[in-house]
FIGUPA-426195 format. One line per field, with one value per atom (N, C-alpha, C): residue number from 1; atom name; x, y, z. Coordinates in nm, 2 decimals. Example, Ala and Ser with C-alpha at 12.3 -4.5 7.8 and 13.67 -1.06 7.14 Angstrom:
2
n: 1;1;1;2;2;2
atom: N;CA;C;N;CA;C
c1: 1.32;1.23;1.32;1.28;1.37;1.29
c2: -0.57;-0.45;-0.33;-0.22;-0.11;0.00
c3: 0.78;0.78;0.78;0.71;0.71;0.79
This chain:
211
n: 1;1;1;2;2;2;3;3;3;4;4;4;5;5;5;6;6;6;7;7;7;8;8;8;9;9;9;10;10;10;11;11;11;12;12;12;13;13;13;14;14;14;15;15;15;16;16;16;17;17;17;18;18;18;19;19;19;20;20;20;21;21;21;22;22;22;23;23;23;24;24;24;25;25;25;26;26;26;27;27;27;28;28;28;29;29;29;30;30;30;31;31;31;32;32;32;33;33;33;34;34;34;35;35;35;36;36;36;37;37;37;38;38;38;39;39;39;40;40;40;41;41;41;42;42;42;43;43;43;44;44;44;45;45;45;46;46;46;47;47;47;48;48;48;49;49;49;50;50;50;51;51;51;52;52;52;53;53;53;54;54;54;55;55;55;56;56;56;57;57;57;58;58;58;59;59;59;60;60;60;61;61;61;62;62;62;63;63;63;64;64;64;65;65;65;66;66;66;67;67;67;68;68;68;69;69;69;70;70;70;71;71;71;72;72;72;73;73;73;74;74;74;75;75;75;76;76;76;77;77;77;78;78;78;79;79;79;80;80;80;81;81;81;82;82;82;83;83;83;84;84;84;85;85;85;86;86;86;87;87;87;88;88;88;89;89;89;90;90;90;91;91;91;92;92;92;93;93;93;94;94;94;95;95;95;96;96;96;97;97;97;98;98;98;99;99;99;100;100;100;101;101;101;102;102;102;103;103;103;104;104;104;105;105;105;106;106;106;107;107;107;108;108;108;109;109;109;110;110;110;111;111;111;112;112;112;113;113;113;114;114;114;115;115;115;116;116;116;117;117;117;118;118;118;119;119;119;120;120;120;121;121;121;122;122;122;123;123;123;124;124;124;125;125;125;126;126;126;127;127;127;128;128;128;129;129;129;130;130;130;131;131;131;132;132;132;133;133;133;134;134;134;135;135;135;136;136;136;137;137;137;138;138;138;139;139;139;140;140;140;141;141;141;142;142;142;143;143;143;144;144;144;145;145;145;146;146;146;147;147;147;148;148;148;149;149;149;150;150;150;151;151;151;152;152;152;153;153;153;154;154;154;155;155;155;156;156;156;157;157;157;158;158;158;159;159;159;160;160;160;161;161;161;162;162;162;163;163;163;164;164;164;165;165;165;166;166;166;167;167;167;168;168;168;169;169;169;170;170;170;171;171;171;172;172;172;173;173;173;174;174;174;175;175;175;176;176;176;177;177;177;178;178;178;179;179;179;180;180;180;181;181;181;182;182;182;183;183;183;184;184;184;185;185;185;186;186;186;187;187;187;188;188;188;189;189;189;190;190;190;191;191;191;192;192;192;193;193;193;194;194;194;195;195;195;196;196;196;197;197;197;198;198;198;199;199;199;200;200;200;201;201;201;202;202;202;203;203;203;204;204;204;205;205;205;206;206;206;207;207;207;208;208;208;209;209;209;210;210;210;211;211;211
atom: N;CA;C;N;CA;C;N;CA;C;N;CA;C;N;CA;C;N;CA;C;N;CA;C;N;CA;C;N;CA;C;N;CA;C;N;CA;C;N;CA;C;N;CA;C;N;CA;C;N;CA;C;N;CA;C;N;CA;C;N;CA;C;N;CA;C;N;CA;C;N;CA;C;N;CA;C;N;CA;C;N;CA;C;N;CA;C;N;CA;C;N;CA;C;N;CA;C;N;CA;C;N;CA;C;N;CA;C;N;CA;C;N;CA;C;N;CA;C;N;CA;C;N;CA;C;N;CA;C;N;CA;C;N;CA;C;N;CA;C;N;CA;C;N;CA;C;N;CA;C;N;CA;C;N;CA;C;N;CA;C;N;CA;C;N;CA;C;N;CA;C;N;CA;C;N;CA;C;N;CA;C;N;CA;C;N;CA;C;N;CA;C;N;CA;C;N;CA;C;N;CA;C;N;CA;C;N;CA;C;N;CA;C;N;CA;C;N;CA;C;N;CA;C;N;CA;C;N;CA;C;N;CA;C;N;CA;C;N;CA;C;N;CA;C;N;CA;C;N;CA;C;N;CA;C;N;CA;C;N;CA;C;N;CA;C;N;CA;C;N;CA;C;N;CA;C;N;CA;C;N;CA;C;N;CA;C;N;CA;C;N;CA;C;N;CA;C;N;CA;C;N;CA;C;N;CA;C;N;CA;C;N;CA;C;N;CA;C;N;CA;C;N;CA;C;N;CA;C;N;CA;C;N;CA;C;N;CA;C;N;CA;C;N;CA;C;N;CA;C;N;CA;C;N;CA;C;N;CA;C;N;CA;C;N;CA;C;N;CA;C;N;CA;C;N;CA;C;N;CA;C;N;CA;C;N;CA;C;N;CA;C;N;CA;C;N;CA;C;N;CA;C;N;CA;C;N;CA;C;N;CA;C;N;CA;C;N;CA;C;N;CA;C;N;CA;C;N;CA;C;N;CA;C;N;CA;C;N;CA;C;N;CA;C;N;CA;C;N;CA;C;N;CA;C;N;CA;C;N;CA;C;N;CA;C;N;CA;C;N;CA;C;N;CA;C;N;CA;C;N;CA;C;N;CA;C;N;CA;C;N;CA;C;N;CA;C;N;CA;C;N;CA;C;N;CA;C;N;CA;C;N;CA;C;N;CA;C;N;CA;C;N;CA;C;N;CA;C;N;CA;C;N;CA;C;N;CA;C;N;CA;C;N;CA;C;N;CA;C;N;CA;C;N;CA;C;N;CA;C;N;CA;C;N;CA;C;N;CA;C;N;CA;C;N;CA;C;N;CA;C;N;CA;C;N;CA;C;N;CA;C;N;CA;C;N;CA;C;N;CA;C;N;CA;C;N;CA;C;N;CA;C;N;CA;C;N;CA;C;N;CA;C;N;CA;C;N;CA;C;N;CA;C;N;CA;C;N;CA;C;N;CA;C;N;CA;C;N;CA;C;N;CA;C;N;CA;C;N;CA;C;N;CA;C;N;CA;C;N;CA;C;N;CA;C;N;CA;C;N;CA;C;N;CA;C;N;CA;C;N;CA;C;N;CA;C;N;CA;C;N;CA;C;N;CA;C;N;CA;C;N;CA;C;N;CA;C;N;CA;C;N;CA;C;N;CA;C;N;CA;C;N;CA;C;N;CA;C
c1: -3.06;-3.16;-3.29;-3.33;-3.45;-3.58;-3.70;-3.82;-3.85;-3.83;-3.85;-3.75;-3.63;-3.54;-3.58;-3.63;-3.67;-3.79;-3.88;-4.00;-3.95;-3.86;-3.80;-3.74;-3.66;-3.59;-3.70;-3.80;-3.91;-3.97;-3.99;-4.05;-4.20;-4.25;-4.39;-4.44;-4.55;-4.60;-4.74;-4.75;-4.88;-4.98;-5.10;-5.21;-5.29;-5.29;-5.36;-5.48;-5.60;-5.72;-5.73;-5.71;-5.70;-5.83;-5.91;-6.04;-6.02;-5.92;-5.89;-5.75;-5.71;-5.57;-5.49;-5.55;-5.47;-5.41;-5.46;-5.41;-5.29;-5.27;-5.17;-5.03;-4.98;-4.84;-4.82;-4.91;-4.90;-4.90;-4.97;-4.97;-4.84;-4.79;-4.66;-4.55;-4.55;-4.45;-4.46;-4.58;-4.61;-4.55;-4.57;-4.51;-4.36;-4.30;-4.16;-4.10;-4.17;-4.13;-4.12;-4.21;-4.21;-4.12;-4.04;-3.94;-3.98;-4.10;-4.15;-4.15;-4.07;-4.05;-4.12;-4.24;-4.32;-4.47;-4.55;-4.70;-4.77;-4.87;-4.95;-5.08;-5.11;-5.23;-5.34;-5.44;-5.54;-5.64;-5.67;-5.76;-5.90;-5.94;-6.07;-6.15;-6.08;-6.14;-6.11;-6.19;-6.17;-6.04;-5.99;-5.87;-5.74;-5.75;-5.64;-5.53;-5.57;-5.48;-5.40;-5.48;-5.42;-5.33;-5.37;-5.29;-5.15;-5.15;-5.03;-4.94;-5.00;-4.93;-4.87;-4.95;-4.90;-4.78;-4.79;-4.68;-4.55;-4.58;-4.46;-4.39;-4.46;-4.40;-4.35;-4.43;-4.39;-4.32;-4.32;-4.25;-4.18;-4.08;-4.01;-3.93;-3.90;-3.82;-3.91;-4.04;-4.13;-4.16;-4.14;-4.17;-4.32;-4.39;-4.53;-4.58;-4.68;-4.73;-4.89;-4.95;-5.09;-5.15;-5.25;-5.31;-5.45;-5.51;-5.65;-5.66;-5.56;-5.56;-5.62;-5.74;-5.81;-5.83;-5.80;-5.81;-5.68;-5.66;-5.54;-5.55;-5.67;-5.69;-5.64;-5.68;-5.63;-5.48;-5.43;-5.28;-5.21;-5.25;-5.19;-5.20;-5.32;-5.34;-5.25;-5.23;-5.15;-5.00;-4.95;-4.82;-4.80;-4.90;-4.89;-4.88;-4.94;-4.94;-4.82;-4.73;-4.61;-4.59;-4.69;-4.68;-4.56;-4.48;-4.36;-4.38;-4.49;-4.53;-4.68;-4.73;-4.87;-4.90;-5.01;-5.05;-5.20;-5.23;-5.36;-5.42;-5.55;-5.61;-5.61;-5.62;-5.62;-5.53;-5.52;-5.43;-5.50;-5.46;-5.51;-5.39;-5.40;-5.28;-5.26;-5.36;-5.35;-5.27;-5.30;-5.22;-5.08;-5.06;-4.93;-4.84;-4.90;-4.82;-4.78;-4.87;-4.83;-4.72;-4.73;-4.63;-4.49;-4.49;-4.37;-4.31;-4.39;-4.34;-4.29;-4.34;-4.30;-4.21;-4.16;-4.06;-4.12;-4.24;-4.31;-4.32;-4.28;-4.29;-4.44;-4.48;-4.62;-4.63;-4.72;-4.75;-4.89;-4.92;-5.06;-5.10;-5.23;-5.28;-5.29;-5.22;-5.22;-5.25;-5.36;-5.40;-5.38;-5.38;-5.38;-5.25;-5.22;-5.11;-5.13;-5.25;-5.27;-5.23;-5.27;-5.24;-5.09;-5.03;-4.88;-4.81;-4.86;-4.80;-4.80;-4.91;-4.93;-4.83;-4.81;-4.72;-4.58;-4.54;-4.41;-4.38;-4.48;-4.47;-4.44;-4.48;-4.46;-4.32;-4.25;-4.12;-4.12;-4.24;-4.25;-4.20;-4.14;-4.09;-4.15;-4.22;-4.29;-4.43;-4.53;-4.67;-4.74;-4.85;-4.94;-5.02;-5.05;-5.14;-5.25;-5.37;-5.48;-5.61;-5.70;-5.68;-5.62;-5.51;-5.43;-5.51;-5.57;-5.64;-5.76;-5.81;-5.93;-5.89;-5.76;-5.72;-5.60;-5.60;-5.51;-5.38;-5.36;-5.24;-5.11;-5.03;-4.90;-4.90;-4.99;-5.00;-5.02;-5.10;-5.12;-5.00;-4.94;-4.83;-4.71;-4.69;-4.59;-4.61;-4.73;-4.76;-4.73;-4.77;-4.75;-4.60;-4.52;-4.38;-4.30;-4.37;-4.31;-4.28;-4.38;-4.36;-4.31;-4.33;-4.29;-4.18;-4.07;-3.96;-3.90;-3.90;-3.84;-3.94;-4.06;-4.16;-4.17;-4.18;-4.20;-4.33;-4.39;-4.52;-4.53;-4.62;-4.65;-4.80;-4.82;-4.95;-5.02;-5.14;-5.22;-5.36;-5.43;-5.57;-5.56;-5.56;-5.55;-5.41;-5.32;-5.20;-5.22;-5.17;-5.19;-5.07;-5.09;-4.98;-4.95;-5.05;-5.02;-4.95;-4.98;-4.92;-4.82;-4.78;-4.69;-4.56;-4.51;-4.38;-4.39;-4.50;-4.52;-4.52;-4.58;-4.58;-4.45;-4.39;-4.27;-4.15;-4.14;-4.02;-4.02;-4.13;-4.13;-4.04;-3.96;-3.87;-3.93;-4.06;-4.12;-4.19;-4.18;-4.24;-4.14;-4.18;-4.09;-4.10;-4.23;-4.27;-4.41;-4.46;-4.61;-4.68;-4.81;-4.89;-5.01;-5.06;-5.18;-5.20;-5.32;-5.36;-5.36;-5.32;-5.33;-5.24;-5.13;-5.04;-5.09;-5.18;-5.24;-5.39;-5.47;-5.61;-5.68;-5.79;-5.87;-5.92;-5.95;-6.00;-5.89;-5.77;-5.66;-5.62;-5.63;-5.59;-5.70;-5.82;-5.93;-5.94;-5.90;-5.90;-5.77;-5.68;-5.55;-5.47;-5.48;-5.41;-5.27;-5.19;-5.06;-4.96;-4.97;-4.87;-4.90;-5.02;-5.06;-5.00;-5.01;-4.96;-4.81;-4.74;-4.60;-4.56;-4.64;-4.62;-4.65;-4.75;-4.79;-4.68;-4.63;-4.53;-4.40;-4.36;-4.25;-4.26;-4.38;-4.41;-4.40;-4.45;-4.45;-4.31;-4.23;-4.09;-4.01;-4.04;-3.98;-4.02;-4.14;-4.19;-4.12;-4.07;-4.00;-3.85;-3.80;-3.66;-3.58;-3.48;-3.40;-3.45;-3.57;-3.64;-3.59;-3.53;-3.48;-3.33;-3.28;-3.13;-3.06
c2: -2.82;-2.91;-2.90;-3.02;-3.01;-3.01;-3.01;-2.99;-3.11;-3.23;-3.35;-3.35;-3.31;-3.30;-3.19;-3.08;-2.98;-3.03;-3.10;-3.15;-3.25;-3.34;-3.43;-3.36;-3.26;-3.18;-3.11;-3.06;-2.99;-3.09;-3.21;-3.32;-3.31;-3.19;-3.16;-3.07;-3.12;-3.04;-2.99;-2.87;-2.81;-2.79;-2.84;-2.82;-2.70;-2.59;-2.47;-2.44;-2.43;-2.39;-2.24;-2.16;-2.02;-1.96;-1.89;-1.84;-1.70;-1.63;-1.49;-1.48;-1.44;-1.44;-1.34;-1.25;-1.15;-1.23;-1.35;-1.43;-1.52;-1.53;-1.62;-1.60;-1.48;-1.45;-1.45;-1.39;-1.40;-1.55;-1.63;-1.77;-1.84;-1.81;-1.87;-1.82;-1.69;-1.63;-1.69;-1.71;-1.77;-1.91;-1.99;-2.12;-2.12;-2.02;-2.01;-1.97;-1.88;-1.84;-1.96;-2.06;-2.18;-2.29;-2.26;-2.36;-2.44;-2.42;-2.49;-2.41;-2.45;-2.36;-2.41;-2.48;-2.52;-2.51;-2.49;-2.49;-2.55;-2.63;-2.69;-2.61;-2.53;-2.45;-2.54;-2.57;-2.66;-2.59;-2.66;-2.61;-2.63;-2.59;-2.61;-2.48;-2.37;-2.24;-2.16;-2.05;-1.97;-1.89;-1.87;-1.79;-1.87;-2.00;-2.09;-2.04;-2.03;-1.99;-1.86;-1.76;-1.63;-1.64;-1.72;-1.74;-1.80;-1.89;-1.95;-1.85;-1.77;-1.66;-1.56;-1.52;-1.42;-1.48;-1.60;-1.66;-1.68;-1.72;-1.74;-1.61;-1.50;-1.37;-1.30;-1.30;-1.22;-1.30;-1.43;-1.51;-1.62;-1.59;-1.69;-1.79;-1.76;-1.85;-1.97;-1.96;-2.07;-2.15;-2.28;-2.36;-2.39;-2.33;-2.34;-2.44;-2.52;-2.63;-2.61;-2.70;-2.70;-2.83;-2.83;-2.96;-2.97;-3.09;-3.12;-3.10;-3.13;-3.11;-3.24;-3.22;-3.34;-3.34;-3.22;-3.21;-3.16;-3.19;-3.13;-2.98;-2.93;-2.79;-2.72;-2.77;-2.72;-2.73;-2.84;-2.86;-2.75;-2.73;-2.63;-2.49;-2.46;-2.33;-2.31;-2.41;-2.40;-2.38;-2.45;-2.43;-2.29;-2.25;-2.12;-2.01;-2.03;-1.93;-1.95;-2.05;-2.06;-2.18;-2.27;-2.39;-2.48;-2.52;-2.60;-2.75;-2.79;-2.93;-2.94;-3.06;-3.09;-3.21;-3.19;-3.30;-3.33;-3.46;-3.50;-3.60;-3.59;-3.69;-3.83;-3.84;-3.97;-3.98;-4.09;-4.11;-4.07;-3.97;-3.93;-3.93;-4.03;-4.06;-3.94;-3.87;-3.75;-3.64;-3.62;-3.52;-3.57;-3.69;-3.74;-3.74;-3.78;-3.78;-3.64;-3.55;-3.41;-3.36;-3.38;-3.34;-3.40;-3.53;-3.60;-3.54;-3.52;-3.47;-3.32;-3.25;-3.11;-3.09;-3.20;-3.19;-3.12;-3.15;-3.09;-3.20;-3.18;-3.28;-3.31;-3.43;-3.46;-3.58;-3.56;-3.66;-3.70;-3.81;-3.85;-3.94;-3.93;-4.02;-4.16;-4.25;-4.40;-4.48;-4.55;-4.63;-4.78;-4.82;-4.96;-5.00;-5.13;-5.18;-5.14;-5.14;-5.11;-4.96;-4.87;-4.73;-4.71;-4.77;-4.76;-4.81;-4.92;-4.98;-4.88;-4.81;-4.71;-4.59;-4.55;-4.44;-4.48;-4.60;-4.65;-4.66;-4.70;-4.71;-4.57;-4.47;-4.33;-4.28;-4.36;-4.32;-4.26;-4.26;-4.20;-4.29;-4.23;-4.31;-4.25;-4.14;-4.08;-4.06;-4.11;-4.09;-4.05;-3.99;-3.95;-4.07;-4.08;-4.18;-4.12;-4.11;-4.03;-4.11;-4.10;-4.05;-4.16;-4.14;-4.24;-4.30;-4.21;-4.26;-4.35;-4.34;-4.43;-4.56;-4.56;-4.68;-4.75;-4.76;-4.84;-4.78;-4.65;-4.58;-4.65;-4.65;-4.70;-4.85;-4.93;-5.07;-5.10;-5.03;-5.05;-5.01;-4.89;-4.85;-4.94;-5.00;-5.09;-5.22;-5.26;-5.38;-5.35;-5.23;-5.19;-5.17;-5.13;-5.11;-5.24;-5.36;-5.49;-5.51;-5.51;-5.53;-5.40;-5.29;-5.16;-5.10;-5.17;-5.12;-4.99;-4.95;-4.82;-4.70;-4.73;-4.62;-4.57;-4.44;-4.38;-4.31;-4.29;-4.24;-4.10;-4.02;-3.89;-3.91;-3.95;-3.97;-3.84;-3.83;-3.71;-3.76;-3.69;-3.73;-3.82;-3.76;-3.84;-3.81;-3.74;-3.71;-3.58;-3.57;-3.45;-3.43;-3.33;-3.30;-3.41;-3.50;-3.60;-3.72;-3.75;-3.88;-3.85;-3.72;-3.69;-3.76;-3.77;-3.84;-3.99;-4.05;-4.19;-4.22;-4.14;-4.16;-4.13;-4.02;-3.97;-4.07;-4.13;-4.21;-4.34;-4.38;-4.50;-4.49;-4.60;-4.59;-4.57;-4.61;-4.59;-4.46;-4.37;-4.24;-4.13;-4.06;-3.96;-3.83;-3.79;-3.67;-3.69;-3.60;-3.61;-3.48;-3.50;-3.38;-3.36;-3.24;-3.22;-3.07;-3.04;-2.90;-2.86;-2.94;-2.91;-2.79;-2.77;-2.65;-2.52;-2.53;-2.40;-2.43;-2.44;-2.48;-2.37;-2.40;-2.31;-2.20;-2.23;-2.14;-2.04;-2.09;-2.00;-1.91;-1.96;-1.87;-1.76;-1.80;-1.70;-1.60;-1.64;-1.55;-1.48;-1.50;-1.44;-1.47;-1.59;-1.64;-1.68;-1.59;-1.63;-1.67;-1.61;-1.64;-1.79;-1.83;-1.97;-2.06;-2.02;-2.11;-2.13;-2.02;-2.03;-2.12;-2.11;-2.19;-2.34;-2.37;-2.51;-2.57;-2.48;-2.53;-2.56;-2.48;-2.51;-2.64;-2.66;-2.78;-2.90;-2.89;-3.00;-3.04;-2.94;-2.96;-3.02;-2.98;-3.04;-3.18;-3.22;-3.35;-3.45;-3.40;-3.50;-3.48;-3.39;-3.37;-3.50;-3.53;-3.64;-3.78;-3.79;-3.92;-4.00;-3.92;-3.99;-4.00;-4.13;-4.15;-4.11
c3: 2.23;2.29;2.21;2.16;2.08;2.16;2.10;2.17;2.27;2.22;2.31;2.43;2.40;2.51;2.62;2.57;2.66;2.74;2.68;2.75;2.86;2.82;2.92;3.04;3.01;3.11;3.20;3.14;3.22;3.32;3.27;3.36;3.37;3.37;3.39;3.27;3.21;3.10;3.14;3.18;3.23;3.11;3.13;3.03;3.08;3.00;3.04;2.95;3.02;2.95;2.97;2.86;2.87;2.80;2.87;2.81;2.76;2.80;2.75;2.72;2.60;2.56;2.64;2.71;2.80;2.92;2.95;3.06;3.01;2.88;2.83;2.88;2.86;2.89;3.05;3.13;3.27;3.32;3.26;3.30;3.26;3.15;3.11;3.20;3.23;3.32;3.46;3.51;3.64;3.65;3.54;3.54;3.54;3.46;3.45;3.59;3.66;3.79;3.89;3.86;3.94;3.90;3.79;3.74;3.63;3.57;3.45;3.33;3.23;3.11;2.99;3.01;2.90;2.94;2.84;2.86;2.74;2.76;2.66;2.66;2.57;2.56;2.49;2.56;2.51;2.41;2.30;2.20;2.24;2.36;2.41;2.42;2.39;2.39;2.26;2.24;2.13;2.14;2.26;2.28;2.26;2.23;2.23;2.13;2.01;1.90;1.93;1.97;2.00;2.12;2.22;2.34;2.31;2.22;2.17;2.11;2.02;1.95;2.05;2.15;2.25;2.33;2.37;2.45;2.36;2.23;2.14;2.12;2.11;2.08;2.20;2.31;2.43;2.54;2.53;2.63;2.57;2.48;2.40;2.48;2.60;2.69;2.73;2.71;2.75;2.62;2.62;2.51;2.50;2.41;2.40;2.30;2.34;2.25;2.25;2.17;2.16;2.20;2.29;2.33;2.29;2.31;2.27;2.12;2.04;1.90;1.84;1.78;1.72;1.57;1.51;1.36;1.30;1.18;1.11;1.10;1.08;1.07;1.20;1.32;1.44;1.45;1.41;1.42;1.34;1.21;1.13;1.19;1.24;1.30;1.42;1.50;1.62;1.58;1.48;1.44;1.38;1.30;1.24;1.35;1.46;1.57;1.66;1.64;1.71;1.80;1.79;1.87;1.83;1.92;1.89;1.91;1.97;1.97;1.98;1.94;1.93;2.02;2.10;2.19;2.16;2.13;2.10;2.20;2.23;2.32;2.27;2.14;2.08;1.96;1.89;1.78;1.65;1.58;1.45;1.35;1.26;1.18;1.08;1.04;0.96;1.03;1.15;1.23;1.25;1.29;1.32;1.19;1.08;0.95;0.91;0.93;0.89;0.98;1.11;1.20;1.17;1.15;1.11;0.99;0.89;0.76;0.77;0.87;0.89;1.01;1.06;1.17;1.29;1.32;1.44;1.54;1.66;1.77;1.80;1.80;1.83;1.93;2.03;2.13;2.12;2.04;2.02;2.14;2.17;2.28;2.23;2.31;2.27;2.40;2.39;2.51;2.48;2.36;2.32;2.25;2.24;2.16;2.02;1.97;1.83;1.80;1.89;1.87;1.88;1.98;2.00;1.88;1.82;1.70;1.58;1.57;1.47;1.49;1.61;1.65;1.62;1.66;1.63;1.48;1.41;1.26;1.20;1.26;1.22;1.28;1.35;1.40;1.54;1.61;1.74;1.85;1.95;2.07;2.20;2.19;2.31;2.27;2.35;2.33;2.46;2.44;2.55;2.60;2.73;2.78;2.85;2.79;2.85;2.82;2.92;3.06;3.15;3.20;3.27;3.39;3.47;3.59;3.56;3.44;3.41;3.34;3.29;3.22;3.28;3.41;3.48;3.52;3.47;3.52;3.50;3.61;3.61;3.57;3.62;3.60;3.45;3.38;3.24;3.16;3.19;3.11;3.13;3.25;3.28;3.19;3.18;3.10;2.95;2.90;2.76;2.73;2.84;2.82;2.79;2.82;2.80;2.65;2.57;2.42;2.35;2.41;2.35;2.44;2.45;2.54;2.51;2.38;2.34;2.35;2.38;2.39;2.53;2.55;2.68;2.68;2.79;2.81;2.88;2.84;2.91;2.96;3.08;3.13;3.17;3.14;3.18;3.22;3.29;3.33;3.46;3.57;3.70;3.77;3.70;3.76;3.84;3.96;4.04;4.14;4.23;4.32;4.42;4.44;4.54;4.48;4.35;4.29;4.18;4.16;4.05;4.06;4.18;4.20;4.18;4.22;4.19;4.04;3.97;3.82;3.76;3.80;3.73;3.75;3.87;3.89;3.81;3.75;3.67;3.55;3.52;3.41;3.27;3.26;3.13;3.11;3.21;3.20;3.15;3.05;2.99;3.06;3.08;3.16;3.20;3.28;3.32;3.28;3.25;3.21;3.30;3.31;3.39;3.41;3.46;3.48;3.62;3.71;3.85;3.89;3.82;3.85;3.80;3.70;3.64;3.60;3.70;3.68;3.60;3.53;3.46;3.55;3.68;3.78;3.81;3.84;3.88;3.77;3.65;3.53;3.52;3.52;3.49;3.61;3.73;3.84;3.87;3.78;3.78;3.91;3.95;4.07;4.03;3.98;3.92;4.02;4.14;4.25;4.29;4.29;4.33;4.22;4.09;3.98;4.00;4.03;4.06;4.17;4.28;4.40;4.37;4.30;4.27;4.17;4.09;3.99;4.07;4.17;4.25;4.33;4.38;4.46;4.37;4.25;4.15;4.11;4.09;4.05;4.17;4.29;4.41;4.42;4.39;4.40;4.31;4.20;4.10;4.11;4.19;4.20;4.24;4.16;4.19;4.17;4.11;4.10;3.97;3.88;3.76;3.77;3.75;3.76;3.63
């Protein structure tokens, strides 16, 4: 099973803002205990790179990726530390091209037909849609799926425990992303049991929705 297939199977891609690398492995294990075997560590903190490294080494059963990657330098650093996939808030052709050339799964943020066209030109069939809640959510992705029928979306930003099922059941959705299962607060306060419980609830919410 390749990286994209594992992300599809997971269904939910948790975005984790980790401020202290000591919390990285416990967070990954908490997600795993809740049935989610992947985590996107966001490059919003100084601890991001080392957190990716810690999870890659000490919790290899969890597929670790890097999120909020906006420069090629960050991208290369993340992969060097063990990231198996790259997620960007927007479309950066330099990052996408490098990932494609180096066989690294990349999910660039694409909101417009122009950005999706660029992603398709690079051979991508799965893209991030962020921030989904601010840009029409399901309605917009449905409209975009008309001309781009082979492209699937991973919406983030506005997806939560209440609407995750509504998003996930759409035929043009590949997986959903978000931080509600492992909030920055819960991670920093070591509320790992809560992370596991929220992960279980999220997985239950999408169970059986894909045919």
